[in-house]
C-alpha positions as CSV (number, residue, x, y, z in Angstrom):
1,M,67.3,152.9,47.7
2,S,67.1,152.7,51.4
3,N,69.3,150.2,53.2
4,V,66.7,149.3,55.7
5,E,63.6,147.1,55.1
6,F,60.9,146.7,57.8
7,N,63.2,148.7,60.1
8,E,66.0,146.1,60.0
9,P,69.4,146.4,58.1
10,R,69.3,144.6,54.8
11,F,72.8,143.3,55.2
12,V,73.8,141.8,58.6
13,K,77.3,140.6,59.5
14,P,77.2,136.9,60.1
15,T,77.5,135.8,63.7
16,M,78.9,132.4,64.8
17,G,77.6,132.2,68.4
18,N,81.2,132.6,69.6
19,T,81.2,132.1,73.3
20,L,84.8,132.7,74.3
21,D,86.4,130.5,77.0
22,I,89.9,131.1,78.4
23,Y,91.6,129.1,81.2
24,F,94.9,127.9,82.7
25,A,95.9,124.4,81.9
26,E,98.5,121.7,81.8
27,K,99.4,119.9,78.6
28,K,98.7,116.2,78.7
29,V,100.0,113.8,76.0
30,T,98.2,110.4,75.9
31,P,99.7,107.7,73.6
32,I,97.1,106.0,71.5
33,F,97.6,102.3,70.7
34,E,96.1,99.8,68.4
35,N,96.5,96.0,68.4
36,T,98.9,94.7,65.8
37,E,100.1,91.3,64.8
38,E,103.6,90.5,63.4
39,S,105.6,87.3,62.8
40,I,109.0,86.7,64.1
41,V,111.4,83.8,63.3
42,A,113.2,82.1,66.2
43,N,117.0,81.8,66.3
44,K,118.6,78.6,67.3
45,G,118.8,78.1,71.1
46,E,116.2,80.8,71.9
47,N,113.3,80.2,74.3
48,E,110.1,82.2,74.7
49,K,111.7,84.7,77.1
50,K,114.6,85.5,74.8
51,I,112.4,85.7,71.7
52,K,110.1,88.2,73.4
53,A,113.1,90.2,74.7
54,R,114.4,90.4,71.1
55,F,111.0,91.5,69.8
56,V,110.7,94.2,72.5
57,K,114.1,95.5,71.7
58,D,113.6,95.5,67.9
59,H,110.2,97.2,68.1
60,K,111.2,99.6,70.9
61,I,108.2,98.7,73.0
62,N,107.6,97.7,76.6
63,S,107.3,94.0,77.5
64,K,103.8,94.8,79.0
65,D,102.7,95.8,75.5
66,I,102.8,92.2,74.3
67,I,99.3,90.8,74.3
68,S,99.8,87.2,73.0
69,Y,102.6,84.9,71.9
70,T,101.6,82.1,69.5
71,P,104.3,79.7,68.0
72,E,103.4,77.6,65.0
73,K,104.4,74.6,67.1
74,T,105.3,74.3,70.8
75,F,108.9,74.2,71.8
76,K,111.1,75.0,74.8
77,T,114.2,75.8,72.9
78,A,114.2,76.6,69.2
79,V,116.1,74.6,66.7
80,G,115.9,77.8,64.5
81,G,113.4,78.9,61.9
82,E,110.2,78.4,63.9
83,N,107.6,81.1,63.2
84,I,105.9,82.9,66.1
85,T,103.0,85.3,65.8
86,I,103.1,88.1,68.4
87,K,100.2,90.4,69.0
88,Y,101.1,93.6,70.7
89,K,99.9,97.2,71.3
90,K,101.5,99.5,68.8
91,K,101.6,103.2,69.3
92,V,99.9,105.0,66.4
93,R,99.8,108.6,67.7
94,D,99.8,111.0,70.6
95,E,96.5,112.6,71.7
96,I,97.1,116.1,73.2
97,S,94.7,117.7,75.6
98,F,94.7,120.6,77.9
99,P,93.0,119.8,81.3
100,K,92.2,122.9,83.4
101,I,94.2,123.6,86.6
102,E,93.3,125.6,89.7
103,K,96.7,125.7,91.4
104,T,100.3,126.0,90.5
105,K,103.6,127.4,91.8
106,I,105.6,130.4,90.9
107,K,108.4,129.6,88.3
108,Q,106.3,126.7,86.9
109,K,105.2,126.4,83.3
110,V,101.5,126.5,82.6
111,W,99.4,126.9,79.4
112,I,96.9,129.6,78.7
113,V,94.2,128.0,76.6
114,A,91.4,129.8,74.6
115,V,88.5,128.2,72.9
116,C,87.0,130.4,70.2
117,N,85.1,129.6,66.9
118,S,86.1,132.9,65.2
119,Q,88.4,132.7,62.3
120,N,89.8,136.3,62.4
121,G,91.0,139.0,64.7
122,I,93.6,139.2,67.5
123,L,92.8,137.9,70.9
124,S,94.8,139.6,73.7
125,V,95.1,138.0,77.1
126,E,96.5,139.5,80.4
127,I,96.9,137.9,83.8
128,L,95.7,140.0,86.7
129,E,95.6,139.5,90.5
130,N,92.5,139.5,92.6
131,K,93.7,140.5,96.1
132,Q,91.0,138.4,97.8
133,T,91.5,139.1,101.5
134,N,94.9,140.6,101.1
135,S,95.2,144.3,101.7
136,T,98.1,144.8,99.3
137,A,98.9,143.3,95.9
138,I,101.9,141.2,95.1
139,Y,101.8,142.2,91.4
140,E,101.7,145.8,90.2
141,G,99.3,145.8,87.3
142,S,99.5,142.8,84.9
143,A,101.6,139.8,86.0
144,K,104.9,139.4,84.2
145,F,105.7,136.0,82.7
146,L,108.0,134.4,80.2
147,V,107.2,133.1,76.7
148,G,110.3,131.3,75.8
149,E,113.0,133.6,77.1
150,E,111.0,136.8,76.4
151,E,109.3,138.6,79.3
152,K,105.7,139.7,78.6
153,T,102.6,141.0,80.3
154,K,100.3,140.0,77.4
155,I,99.7,137.1,75.0
156,E,98.2,137.6,71.6
157,F,96.6,134.9,69.5
158,D,96.0,135.5,65.8
159,L,92.7,133.7,65.4
160,S,93.3,133.2,61.7
161,K,96.4,131.1,62.0
162,D,97.4,130.3,65.7
163,K,95.0,127.4,66.2
164,T,96.7,124.7,68.3
165,G,94.0,122.0,68.0
166,E,90.4,121.0,67.6
167,P,87.9,122.2,68.3
168,N,89.2,125.7,67.8
169,I,91.7,125.6,70.6
170,F,94.4,128.2,70.9
171,A,97.2,127.6,73.4
172,K,100.5,129.0,74.5
173,E,102.9,127.9,77.2
174,I,104.2,130.5,79.7
175,K,106.4,130.4,82.7
176,L,105.1,132.2,85.8
177,Q,108.0,134.5,86.6
178,P,109.7,137.7,85.5
179,K,112.9,137.4,83.6
180,S,115.6,138.9,85.9
181,N,116.7,137.0,89.0
182,D,116.4,140.3,91.0
183,D,112.8,140.6,90.0
184,V,112.2,137.0,91.0
185,K,113.7,137.5,94.4
186,L,111.6,140.6,95.0
187,L,108.5,138.7,94.1
188,L,109.4,135.8,96.4
189,D,110.0,138.2,99.3
190,K,106.5,139.6,98.8
191,Y,105.1,136.1,98.9
192,K,107.0,135.3,102.1
193,E,105.2,138.1,103.9
194,R,101.8,136.4,103.3
195,P,100.7,133.7,105.8
196,D,99.7,131.4,103.0
197,K,102.4,132.5,100.6
198,N,99.9,132.6,97.7
199,S,98.1,134.8,95.3
200,F,95.0,134.5,93.2
201,H,94.7,135.4,89.5
202,F,92.2,135.8,86.7
203,I,92.3,136.5,83.0
204,K,91.3,139.6,81.2
205,A,90.8,139.4,77.4
206,S,89.9,141.5,74.4
207,V,89.4,140.8,70.7
208,S,90.3,143.4,68.0
209,G,90.0,143.4,64.2
210,N,87.2,140.8,64.4
211,E,84.1,140.7,62.2
212,D,82.3,138.1,64.3
213,E,80.3,138.7,67.4
214,I,82.3,137.5,70.5
215,I,80.3,136.5,73.5
216,Y,82.0,137.1,76.9
217,P,80.9,135.4,80.1
218,D,78.7,137.6,82.3
219,N,79.0,140.4,79.7
220,S,82.5,141.1,81.0
221,N,86.0,140.6,79.6
222,E,87.1,138.7,82.7
223,F,87.6,135.0,83.0
224,L,88.1,132.9,86.2
225,N,87.3,135.9,88.4
226,K,84.8,134.2,90.7
227,D,85.2,132.4,94.0
228,A,86.8,129.0,93.7
229,K,87.6,129.7,90.1
230,R,90.7,131.8,90.2
231,L,94.1,130.3,89.7
232,E,96.1,130.0,92.9
233,I,99.8,130.6,92.6
234,L,101.9,129.4,95.5
235,G,104.9,131.7,96.1
236,V,107.2,128.7,96.9
237,P,108.8,127.8,93.5
238,C,110.3,124.6,94.8
239,Y,110.3,122.2,97.7
240,C,113.1,123.6,99.7
241,G,111.6,123.7,103.2
242,I,108.2,122.6,102.0
243,D,106.5,119.3,103.0
244,F,105.5,116.8,100.4
245,T,102.0,115.5,100.0
246,A,101.1,111.9,100.0
247,E,100.1,112.2,96.4
248,Q,103.6,113.5,95.5
249,I,105.3,110.6,97.2
250,E,103.0,108.2,95.4
251,E,104.0,109.9,92.1
252,F,107.8,109.5,92.8
253,Y,107.5,105.7,93.1
254,K,104.7,104.9,90.6
255,K,105.4,101.8,88.5
256,S,106.1,102.0,84.8
257,N,102.5,101.0,84.0
258,G,101.3,104.0,86.1
259,N,100.0,102.0,89.0
260,V,100.7,103.2,92.6
261,K,103.3,101.1,94.4
262,A,101.9,99.3,97.4
263,L,103.8,99.8,100.6
264,F,105.3,97.2,103.0
265,T,103.6,94.2,101.6
266,A,106.2,91.5,102.5
267,D,105.1,88.8,104.8
268,N,107.9,89.5,107.3
269,C,107.1,93.3,107.6
270,P,106.1,93.9,111.2
271,L,104.4,97.3,110.7
272,P,100.8,97.6,111.8
273,A,98.4,97.6,108.9
274,D,97.1,101.2,109.6
275,K,100.7,102.5,109.2
276,K,101.1,101.0,105.7
277,T,99.5,104.0,103.9
278,Y,101.0,106.8,102.0
279,K,99.4,109.3,104.3
280,E,101.1,107.9,107.4
281,F,104.3,107.2,105.5
282,T,104.5,110.8,104.1
283,T,103.9,112.3,107.5
284,E,106.9,110.4,109.0
285,L,109.1,111.0,105.9
286,N,108.6,114.8,106.1
287,A,109.3,114.8,109.9
288,A,112.5,112.7,109.4
289,M,113.8,114.9,106.6
290,K,113.2,118.0,108.7
291,S,115.1,116.5,111.7
292,Y,118.2,115.8,109.7
293,E,118.4,118.9,107.4
294,I,117.3,117.0,104.3
295,N,115.6,120.3,103.5
296,T,116.3,121.3,99.9
297,C,114.9,119.9,96.6
298,I,118.2,118.3,95.7
299,R,118.8,116.7,99.1
300,K,115.3,115.4,99.3
301,A,115.5,113.9,95.8
302,H,118.8,112.1,96.5
303,F,117.5,110.8,99.9
304,L,114.2,109.6,98.5
305,A,115.9,107.9,95.6
306,Q,118.2,105.9,97.8
307,I,115.7,104.8,100.6
308,E,113.4,103.1,98.1
309,A,116.2,101.2,96.4
310,E,117.3,99.7,99.8
311,T,114.1,97.8,100.5
312,F,111.8,98.7,97.6
313,F,109.5,99.7,100.5
314,D,108.4,96.1,100.7
315,T,109.6,95.5,104.3
316,T,111.2,97.2,107.3
317,L,113.0,94.0,108.4
318,E,115.9,92.2,106.8
319,Y,114.8,88.9,105.2
320,A,117.9,87.0,106.2
321,S,118.1,85.4,109.6
322,G,121.0,87.5,110.8
323,W,123.2,84.7,111.8
324,D,125.9,85.9,109.4
325,Y,126.3,88.8,111.8
326,D,126.9,86.5,114.7
327,H,130.4,85.8,115.8
328,T,129.6,82.2,116.8
329,T,128.7,81.4,113.2
330,H,132.3,82.1,112.2
331,L,134.2,80.9,115.2
332,D,135.4,77.6,113.6
333,N,136.7,79.4,110.5
334,Y,138.3,82.0,112.7
335,N,140.3,79.4,114.7
336,N,141.1,77.4,111.5
337,Y,142.5,80.3,109.7
338,K,144.6,81.3,112.7
339,L,146.1,77.8,112.6
340,Y,146.9,78.3,108.9
341,L,148.5,81.6,109.6
342,A,150.6,80.3,112.5
343,N,152.1,77.6,110.2
344,V,152.3,79.5,106.9
345,S,156.1,79.8,107.1
346,K,156.6,76.1,107.3
347,P,157.7,74.3,104.1
348,K,154.7,72.1,104.4
349,N,151.8,73.7,106.2
350,P,149.8,71.0,107.9
351,Y,146.8,73.4,107.9
352,K,147.0,74.4,104.2
353,D,143.4,73.4,103.7
354,F,142.4,76.1,106.1
355,G,143.8,78.8,103.8
356,T,140.9,79.0,101.4
357,K,138.9,82.2,100.7
358,A,135.9,80.8,102.5
359,V,137.8,80.2,105.7
360,K,139.5,83.5,105.5
361,R,136.2,85.2,105.0
362,G,134.9,83.5,108.1
363,H,138.0,84.6,110.0
364,D,137.5,88.2,108.9
365,R,133.8,88.2,109.5
366,Y,134.3,87.0,113.1
367,L,136.6,89.9,113.8
368,E,134.0,92.3,112.1
369,C,131.3,90.9,114.4
370,I,133.4,91.4,117.5
371,E,134.3,94.9,116.3
372,H,130.6,95.8,116.1
373,G,129.9,94.5,119.6
374,H,128.5,91.1,118.7
375,D,130.2,89.0,121.4
376,V,127.2,87.2,122.7
377,K,125.5,84.4,120.8
378,G,122.3,85.7,119.2
379,H,123.5,89.2,118.7
380,G,123.5,88.6,115.0
381,P,119.8,88.0,114.6
382,K,119.0,90.5,117.3
383,Y,120.8,93.4,115.6
384,K,120.2,92.6,111.9
385,G,118.9,95.1,109.4
386,R,115.8,97.3,110.2
387,G,114.3,100.5,108.9
388,L,114.4,102.0,105.4
389,I,118.2,102.0,105.3
390,Q,118.5,98.7,107.3
391,L,120.4,99.7,110.4
392,T,122.7,96.8,111.2
393,W,125.1,95.9,114.1
394,K,124.8,96.5,117.8
395,D,127.1,99.5,117.8
396,T,125.0,101.2,115.1
397,Y,121.8,100.7,117.2
398,E,123.6,102.0,120.2
399,A,124.6,105.2,118.3
400,Y,121.1,105.7,117.0
401,F,119.3,105.2,120.4
402,G,121.9,107.4,121.9
403,K,121.0,110.2,119.4
404,L,117.4,109.7,120.6
405,T,118.5,109.8,124.2
406,K,116.8,106.4,124.6
407,P,119.7,104.1,125.3
408,T,117.5,101.5,127.0
409,L,116.0,100.7,123.6
410,I,119.1,98.7,122.9
411,T,117.4,95.7,124.5
412,T,114.5,96.0,122.1
413,P,116.0,96.9,118.7
414,E,112.9,95.5,116.9
415,V,111.3,98.9,117.5
416,V,113.2,100.3,114.5
417,A,111.2,98.0,112.3
418,N,107.8,98.1,114.2
419,D,107.5,101.9,114.6
420,L,107.0,103.9,111.4
421,N,108.4,107.0,113.0
422,M,111.7,105.1,113.7
423,V,111.6,103.3,110.3
424,C,111.9,106.7,108.6
425,D,113.8,108.6,111.3
426,S,116.6,106.0,111.5
427,A,117.2,106.3,107.7
428,A,117.5,110.1,107.8
429,W,119.8,109.8,110.8
430,Y,122.0,107.3,109.0
431,W,122.0,109.5,105.9
432,K,123.3,112.5,107.9
433,E,125.3,111.0,110.7
434,R,126.3,107.4,110.2
435,S,127.3,106.7,106.6
436,S,130.9,105.7,106.1
437,W,131.4,109.0,104.3
438,G,129.8,111.2,106.8
439,N,126.9,113.6,106.0
440,L,125.5,112.6,102.6
441,N,123.7,115.9,102.4
442,N,127.1,117.3,101.3
443,Y,127.2,115.1,98.3
444,A,123.6,115.7,97.4
445,D,124.3,119.4,97.5
446,N,126.6,119.0,94.5
447,D,124.2,116.4,92.8
448,D,126.9,113.8,93.3
449,F,124.8,110.7,92.9
450,I,127.7,108.3,92.6
451,S,129.3,109.2,95.9
452,A,125.9,109.4,97.8
453,S,124.9,106.0,96.4
454,V,128.1,104.3,97.5
455,G,127.8,106.1,100.8
456,V,124.5,104.4,101.4
457,N,125.0,101.0,99.9
458,G,128.7,100.5,100.3
459,G,129.0,99.5,96.6
460,L,127.2,99.5,93.3
461,N,124.2,97.2,94.2
462,G,121.1,98.4,92.4
463,F,123.0,101.3,90.9
464,E,120.8,101.7,87.8
465,H,117.6,101.5,89.8
466,R,118.9,104.2,92.2
467,K,119.8,106.4,89.3
468,A,116.5,105.9,87.6
469,N,114.7,106.8,90.9
470,L,116.7,110.0,91.2
471,K,116.2,111.2,87.6
472,K,112.5,110.6,87.9
473,I,112.2,112.5,91.2
474,L,114.2,115.4,89.9
475,K,112.0,115.6,86.8
476,T,108.8,115.4,88.8
477,L,110.0,118.2,91.0
478,Q,111.2,120.2,88.1
479,T,114.3,120.9,90.1
480,K,116.5,122.3,87.3
481,E,113.7,124.7,86.3
482,T,112.4,125.9,89.6
483,C,114.7,125.2,92.6
484,I,116.0,128.4,94.1
485,N,119.0,126.7,95.9
486,I,120.9,125.1,93.0
487,D,122.9,128.1,91.8
488,K,126.1,126.8,93.3
489,I,126.0,123.4,91.5
490,T,128.5,123.8,88.6
491,K,128.0,120.4,87.0
492,V,125.0,119.4,84.8
493,I,122.2,118.5,87.1
494,G,120.8,115.0,86.4
495,E,123.9,113.8,84.5
496,Y,126.2,111.3,86.3
497,K,129.7,110.4,85.3
498,Y,132.8,109.2,87.0
499,E,134.8,112.3,86.0
500,T,132.3,114.7,87.4
501,S,131.9,112.9,90.7
502,G,133.9,113.3,93.9
503,I,134.2,109.5,93.9
504,K,137.3,109.9,91.6
505,N,139.2,111.5,94.6
506,K,138.4,108.6,97.0
507,Q,140.5,105.5,97.2
508,W,137.5,103.3,96.7
509,G,136.6,105.3,93.6
510,K,140.1,105.0,92.2
511,K,140.1,101.2,92.8
512,N,136.7,100.7,91.1
513,K,137.1,103.3,88.4
514,S,136.3,101.0,85.4
515,K,133.3,99.5,87.2
516,I,131.8,102.9,87.9
517,E,132.6,104.2,84.4
518,A,130.5,101.4,82.9
519,Y,127.5,103.1,84.4
520,D,128.3,106.6,83.0
521,D,125.5,108.5,81.4
């Protein structure tokens, strides 16, 4: 019998209308919460704040996840045994998605995502370069990339078993670089020769061993090979020598709830309103870092971590009056402690009451004021803290204005708080040229957070906040994975301990060893 009927095959392979889509993406994990109620019993002596803190710790949630707190009866301090109902947001799962991207950087990790309804066959994917207006190609043939530690020029998805998610999503993570360091350097050299240091890429695909009809876009095997659709790869793998964008600075300092941190909102901040934007702030930060050789990923990360911790970017002017920096404030204590010292050898010192810690502190503070040039009443308030790293003392201002070759500004030091350029520039100057331990770039180069932090602050104030800043910035920049200037760092990047810090070789560090070790990772 004939296999045709009415000029059509009697048996036709089923088709599924498989329009294949392939693109570059990032992986996004979104936690999904549901409202949950639980009861908790108060311990004797606890108040609402302590009960909530215990609940947060036991349930490993954020305090912001608590929706309501309802005790069975009102109390300020529990006698013990009171029942409280707490409603909170409980994480039930993570939702994974793969948003498309149009730009990335060499040495970064990206995902290749395919959407296909077919249940069989092998999907092969290559990354090719479209030269655009460039006369020569950066890549010879298919681009090389890493899947795990293995170098490849092609990805293969088994459509029968490699599905990553619904609906019919196949995805693999790759790293945009060849395996050997020599090949990476050759690639970077090619990028450097291009004015925009970039390249544009599309995807070529094929399906084999498949029984279903696969529909390609435009009857071709190419994806993302149209204007404004190609993936742009920047040939600058890290931020060494590269300016930050305002969006990146925002990301470094985002609050735990994901909200952007507002800049310079304190009532005493004298900056003009139009200068309190991330666009203006980022412009001045980039300029300041360039001026003082804060020009590698690791240096930038350390600097940016410290400057926010000094003022939280709330103000550019010290809140205190500044009279504690004024020699006249401490003159009486200075004279009284001198009387105590002059008679200390007598069996019965008539000025024994002047030997207290408070009086001695005033005596020492008076001498400190004089040492820094505060010998006229009013110098304290005039030369109090300003800028991102709060320049303080007349001699510090003199040194800074001397660096700018503008010595006459010593009569108007308020410019360091009023002018956004100087707000940022003075901090970078202090970082490189004025800290008690010299150029803090040297400590950043070895990822020595402890030494750099003490160099800025003079102690351990806000230590954990500074450390959290640094770790977040390093993670956001992917410094360990992409920076081309960290090969000389022998310690573990992003891990901070007394024993691996140069602080242990300094007298201050030896004296405060136990205090520092309490903060060890």
